C-alpha positions, 0 to 999 in steps of 0.5 A, a space after each residue: 511491464 505494468 506501472 504501479 503507483 505507491 509512496 515510500 515514507 522515509 526518514 534519516 536525511 536532511 531535506 535542506 542538504 544541497 544534494 537531497 534530491 540528487 541522492 534519490 535520483 542517483 540511487 535510481 528514484 528517477 521515477 519518483 517525486 521526492 518531497 518532505 512533509 510533516 517531518 518525513 521524506 515522501 517518495 511518490 513512485 510511478 514504477 514500471 515492473 513485472 509485479 507489484 512486489 518487484 516494484 516495491 522491492 526495487 523502490 525500497 532498495 533505491 530509497 535505502 541506497 539514497 541513504 534514507 531509512 524506509 518507514 513504510 509503504 503507502 497508500 495507507 492501509 487504514 481507510 475510511 468509508 470515503 477512502 474505500 469509495 475513492 479507491 474503488 470508484 464505487 459510490 460512498 452510499 454503496 460502501 456505506 450499505 456494504 459496511 452496514 450489512 444492508 446489501 451483502 453481509 460479512 463486510 470486514 469490521 472496522 479496526 480503529 475508531 470503532 465507536 466514532 463516526 469515521 471508523 477505519 478499516 483494514 484496506 487489505 481485508 476490505 479489498 479481499 471482500 470487494 474482490 470476493 463480491 466482484 467489486 474489485 479486480 484481483 490485481 487491485 486486491 493483490 496490490 492492497 495485500 502487497 502494501 500490507 505484507 511489505 509494511 509488516 516486513 519493514 516493521 519487523 526489519 525482515 532481512 529479505 523483503 523480496 522473499 517476504 513479499 513473494 511468499 506472502 503474496 503467493 499465500 494470498 493468491 492461493 486464498 483468493 483463488 480458493 474463494 473466487 
């Protein structure tokens, strides 16, 4: 078993209700810290599971069992160059050099705030690139993709999150293996 850390952002429950925290604990979220910030329920998990998809699926199921509406899984899929450096342990200067093409080409382009000083990048695309260039483990790249696949399924209200994750990660693993 491996411990996976991620957050589920949810809504739909009154944080002032007497049984607010108990609902989550009773629903199986005993490995999460529950808080309410900026109008959203935040469930920060440190969940042991055999895989990232199993961890996310069981946590989503538990949060829904508590009566909350799951909005998304984090860490946030949009990252700045500073975020990338923090998540990878690489220096901000190294990440800036990669992004500007000074070291290695084909770094993923920004997907938001393209013209600003703090452009945002798709974490899954960056994680894939970093894996391909031996700067990130396969497991970390898989985790980045899992969050993206889970959020797509949640947005689409996919009836079977577990199948969507399993199929999406299987296809991603084949792509990683093809480039490794």
